[in-house]
N, C-alpha and C positions, 0 to 999 in steps of 0.2 A: 356314444354320443346319448344325451338324455332326450327322449321324446316328451313333448308335453303339448297341451292343447291351448290354443290362444286364449279362449276365455278364462284359463286357469293361470294366466301369466302373474296376475298380481298376488294371487294366493302364494304362488311358488316363490315370488320375489320377497315376500312378507315373511316367509319362512326361513329363506338363506341370506336375508339383509335385514329387515326391520326388526324382527324379533330373535336375530341371530346374537347371542352372547359369546364373548371370547372363551375359546375351548384351548385346553392345554394338551389334550391328546393329540398325538402327532399325526393320525387319521383324521381328526375332526378340525384342526386348525386352518387348512386350506379349503373347507367345504365351500365357502361362499365362491372363491375362484373357480373351482372345480365344476361346480353346477352351472355357473354362468358360461364357461366356456363349452361344455358339453352341450348345453342348450343352444348356444351359439352355432354350434357345429351342426346341429339338427335344422335349425333355421335356414343356415346357408346352403346345405347340401341337399336337404329333402323338402325345404318348404319354399317360403319365398323371402325376397329381400325386405319387404315390408315388414314381416314378421321379425327379421332380425334387427331392422332399424327399431321397431318398438321395443323389442327385448332390451336392446342396449341402452336406449334413452332411458326407459323406465328404470332401468338398474341403477343408472348413474344418478338418475334423481333421488333415489332412495337411499343410496349410498351418501350423497351429499347431505341428505337430511339428516341422517344417523350422526355423521360427523359434526354436524353443525350443532345437534342437540347434547353432544358430548364432548365439548372442545376442552373439557378441564380434566378429562379421564384419559390418562395417558394409556391405559391398558386397552381400551377401545381403539384409541387412536393407533396404537402399535399394532392391533390385531388387523385393521383394515388398511394400513400402509404395506403390511405384509401381503395380504389378499390381493391389493390393487396391482402391486409389482409382480405377482406371480400371474395373475391373469394378464397383465401386458407382455409377460414372456410367452405366454400360451400363444396368445393371438400372433405374435410375431414369428413364433415357431411354425405355425400353420400355413401351408403354401396356399390354400385358398382364403382364410380369412385374414391373413396379412394386408392383402390389398382390398378387401372389402370393408375393414374397420379402420380406416387410417384416421378417420375424424374421432372415432371413439377412443383409438389409442393417444390421440392427442390430450383429449379430455382427461383420460387416466393419469396422463405423465403431470398434467397441471394440479389434478387431485393429490397425487403423491407429493407434489411440491407444497401444497397448502397444508396437508397432514404434517408434514416435515416441519413447516413453520409452527403449528399447533404443538407439537411435541416439544419444540425449543421453548417456547413461550411457557408451556406448564412447568418445566424444568427450571426456567429461570425465576419464574415466580415463587416456587419452592424454595430457591437459594436465596432470593432478594430478602425474604423474611428474616434471615439469620446472618447476612453477609456482614453487616457492621460488627456484630458481637463476635462472631466466629473467626474473621479475617482480621479485622482492625482493631479491635478492643482486647481480644484475647492475647493474655501475656504467658507464652510458652517458658521464658524465663522471669521467675518470680523476683521481687526485689527491686524493681525501678520505680514503684509508684511513689517512692521518697525523693525522686530527682526534682530538684528546683529548677526553674528556668527564669531568665533574667525579665525584670519589669513584670513580673506577675507576684501577686501578694495574695496571702491567705488571711482574710480578716478574722475568721472566725476557726480558730485552731480547736479539734477536739481534746479534751483532757485525757490524758493517756493514764489509765488504770492500773496498768502493768508496764513493766519495762519491754519495750520492743526487742525482738531478735534481730540480730545483725543481718545485713544484706547476704552475707555467706550461709547463714543459718536457713534464711527463707528460700536460697536456691536450692539446696539440698534437702529441704523438708518435703516429704511426700504431699501431694495437693489433697484438701478436705474432701470430704464427699460434697460438700457444698461447692467447692471450686470445680470438683468433676461434673457436676451437673449443669454447669454453665455452658452456653454454646461455645464451641471450639472448632477448629478446622475439620475435625472428624465428622461434624456436622454437613460440611459441603461435600466431603469425600463419600460419605453415606449416601448422599442424594445423587451423585454421580454414579455410584456403585447401583442404587435401585434403578436408575434409568437404564443403565446398561443391562442389567437383569432383564428388564421388561422386554427391551429390544431384542436380546439373544432368545427370551422364551418365546417370542413368535417368529423366529426364522427369518428375521429382517436382514437383508443383504449386508455383507461387510462393508461395502462401498457407501451405503447409506449411513452405516452405524458410525463410521470414521468421520463423515461429514457432521453427524449431529455433535459427536464430541469435540470435534475442532471448532464448530460454531460456539458451544458452551465455553470451551477455554477461552476463546477471544472475548465472548461476553463477560466472563470472570475478570480477565485481564483489564478490558476496558474500565469495567465499574470500579474497580479496585483503583485503577489511576486515577478515576475522575474523583473519587470520593477523598482520595490522598490530597490531591491538587485543591480541592474545593472547602477543605477544612484544615484551617491552621494548626489544629490540634494534632494532625498526624505529621506535621512538616518539623519533625524533630528527630535528633540522631537516635535517641533510645528508642522511639516509635517505630522508626524506620527498622531498627534492628529485630525488634518483635515481629513486625509484620512480614519481614523478610523469611524468619523462621517459619511463619505460617504457610507462605507461599511456597516454601520448600515441602511441605507436607503434601502439596497439590502436585509438586513434582514427583514425589515418591509414589503417589497414588498412579501417575500416568505410566510410570516405569513399572509399577506392578502389574498393570492392566494393558500393557502395551500390546499392540495387535497391528498386523499388516493387512489392509484390504485386499480382497481377491480381485484386484484389477490388472487386466492383461493388455498391455497397450500394443496395438499394431501387430498381434499375432506373436508376441512373446511368449516364452513359455515360463518364465519367472513373473511374479507379481510386482508391480510397481505402485507407487502411490506414496503418499505421506501417511506414517504411523502415527499412533497416539503419542509417542514421547516426542517426536519431531514438532507435530502440532501445538502441545503444550509449551515446547520450548519457544517456538516462534511467536505464539500469541501473548506469552507471559514476559517477553523480553521488554516491553516499554515500562511495566511497573517494576520490574527486578532492577532496571538501569536507574529509574527515578529513585529506588530506594538506596540504591549504591551511591548515587550522587548524594543524597541527603547524610550518608552515613560519612563521607570523605571530605566534602569540599572545604568544611570547616578547619579540617587538620592541615590544609595545603599551606595555610599561612602566606606568607610573600613569595613563595615559590611559584612565579608566573609561568615557567616552563612546564612545572608538573601539572599546572592547571590546564594548560593547552592541550598537554598528552592526554590528561583525564577525560576531557571533553571530546577529544577525537575519538576516544573509545565508545563513547555514549553515542551510537549511530542512530539509536531510536528515538532520542529526545532532540527537539528542536530549540532554538536559542529562546525563543519565548517562554518555553516551558522551564528551562534552566533558570532564567530569570526571574519567572514568578516564585518558583520555589526557593529561591535564594532571598527575594525579598521579604517573603512571609516565613522565613524560617524562625523557628523558635529556639534560640541558643540557651544552652544550660548556664546556671550560674558559673562565671569563669571561663566560658568558652569563646573563643574568638569567631568573627564571622569572617566573609570573604573580604580580602583586600580591596582598597579603593581601585587599584589598577584591574583586579580581577572583574568587579563589577563594570568597569569602564570596558573591557572587553567583551562581557556578555551583551551590553548595550550595542556594541559596534557589531558583534555577530546577528543581533536581532535586526538592525538597520539594513545591514548587508542582505540577510534573508529576505526582509520585505522588498527591497529594491530588485532582487532577483525574481521574486514571484510577480511583482508589478510588470517587470520586463517581459516576462514569458507569458502572461497573459495578454499583453500589448500585441505580442507577435502573433499570437495564437488569433486575436480577434482581427488582425490586419487583413485587408482584401489581397487576394492573389494578383502578383504582378503581370503574369503572363497567362495568354488563352482565355477562353471563356467568355460569355457574353455579360453585359451589365446585369441581366436578370438572373443569372446563375448564382446560386448560393453555395459558398464553400462548406466543404465538411469539416466541422471542428469538434476535436475531442470534447470541448466543453458542452457542446449541443448535446452530444451521448450520454453525458453524466446525468442528464436531467431525469432519467429512469431511475437512477440510483437514488435520487434524494427523495422518491416517493415512499423508499423504505418498507414497501408492502410484501413484495414477493422477491425471492432470489433471481438472479439472473439465469435464464435459462441455458442448457447446455449448448445451444446453437448460438447464443450471445458471446459465448465464453469458450468457442471452440478454439480460438487462437488468440491467448491473452498478449501474446508477445507484440501483436499489433498496437496495443494500447499502452504498454510499459515499457518505457524506456530503459535500456540496460543501466545506465549511470543513475537512474532514479528507482531502481528496483526496492532498495533497502531504504530508500529516503524516508525520514520521521513524516508524521502527519504534521501539516502546516498550521493546524489550530491548537488553542492551548489543552483542550479536552478531547478525547477520543470519542468515536461514535459507537456507543454499545448497541445500537439499533441497526448498524450496518449488516447487510446478510452478505456472506461470502458466496463465492460462485458455487450453484448446486448442480450437480449432474447426475443422472442414472446410471445404472451398472448397463455396461454394453451387452450386445446379443452374446458376445464371447464370454463374457463375466458370467452371465446368467446360465450359459450352457455348461459351463465347468462347476459352478457352484451348485446347481439345481439338477445337473446331470451326473454320469458316471466319473466325471473329472478327466484330467489328462491322462491319456492311455486307456481310459474307459475301466478301470478296475474297481471303481466304487458302484458295485451293481445294486447295492442295498441302498444307498442314497438315491440312485436314479430311480429305483421303485418307489420310494417315498414320494416322490414328487411327479409321478404319472398321474394325470387327472382321473380320480375316480371317485364315486359317493358312498360313504359308509352305509351298511344295510339299515341302521336305525334312521338315517336321513330319507332313505329310499321310503321307508314307511310313512315318514311325516309328508312327503312329496307326493304319495299315492292319494289323489282325489277322487278315482273312479273305482274305489272299493275293491281293490286286489289286483287289478290289471297290472301287468308288467309296464315298468316305466323306463326300461333301459333298453337302448337298442342295440345292445350286445347281448340281451337275452338273460339280465336279471344277475343278482349278486352284487356285491359292493366293488369288487375290482373288475367287474365285466365292463364298466364305461370307459375304459382305455381301449377297447378292442379295436384295431385298425383305423385309430385317430391320427396316425401318422402316415398310413397309405393312402386315404381316401382324397380325392382332388376335387 
């Protein structure tokens, strides 16, 4: 434990929180969590509940202030989400503090949730700057710039100073330095890689990292989908081909950086949870199916059965989205659009889908037929969705502990009912369980990884012991000095 005087509390917290800079050294990265935990043990076991309360409340205020001041610095955000998660693990592992710090543990969980959102917003902000140029306008296959579209005229044509190379020559000619300098899908994958590097650098748990990547892929997929649907420029066959190739580069990145979160469900000995490839595949399906539809529907011609078969395979697109993309489609010169019978079929699908949605909403809002007084209010899923519309914080683990209650089996893969997707929607967020933390921050299954277990034993490096010594040389450590002595007896004391 770490012995301190009450009048030195603010100075101590300034050293380990306010003035603390992210450190890359394995022994220094968890210093804030270690000092706060060892100080909490001293206050709980050898001082008073009032000192423990003051310590935890003051620490939380200072951490919140640091996070608020550095909302756009992913390095500091990653440093503090790592320390907050580690401190939460320490408190839950200690037999005495687990019950005495319940309120503080709840605040820590909320803090981790908020930092999680700030990390996402910072990554999204960086990718948003180059999204159009990198993913929508970048031409992986050169030579399609000379494609002409129906009902579009070029009034001012530039004079050709030299004969233009053929399309085949353009495709096989290596890109010029100017072309290579333009934004490309590699800009997006580089930002994903840098985000992953920072999260790994500060030892953030794999369960949180997998949720960060899953949320980013959802945001990318939703943004691409909306920008394609909202700009007629991209509703064309050749543009869809180019964008599909760019999206495939994101899929390649997911395969190259695939990892399984270290989540152990219900005492299982094997990890479970969605890996990076599965998350990317799931969240990119809507935009991929939209691009497939743009590439193929004009070639269906009068084959009505082929059209029905194609639409039945596009399970993540609703009739409104299909009809909008078809009506605003930019056909090339000589390219035929969808047949009249096909357009009529899409309109019927949209009408049928509207009627189904209207009848479902009507049935949900109907009062119960049996039991209950006139003053009782029926529980409706619609009322429960009001919290999701705020789009401020992800759902807590308690709210999403049993998602099968909300999602019907026949509607689990149903497409969104709106024309556009919601890029601001937060996916359910959950913290690593106690088992996950014990295995990942301990000796692992079988207790073989003693080196990692020693790494995550709470201790204070000697250089920080000197910074925290405000009494001119008196020992500050209940274990008797030394950087590693802060862990003496921390599991045995009650």
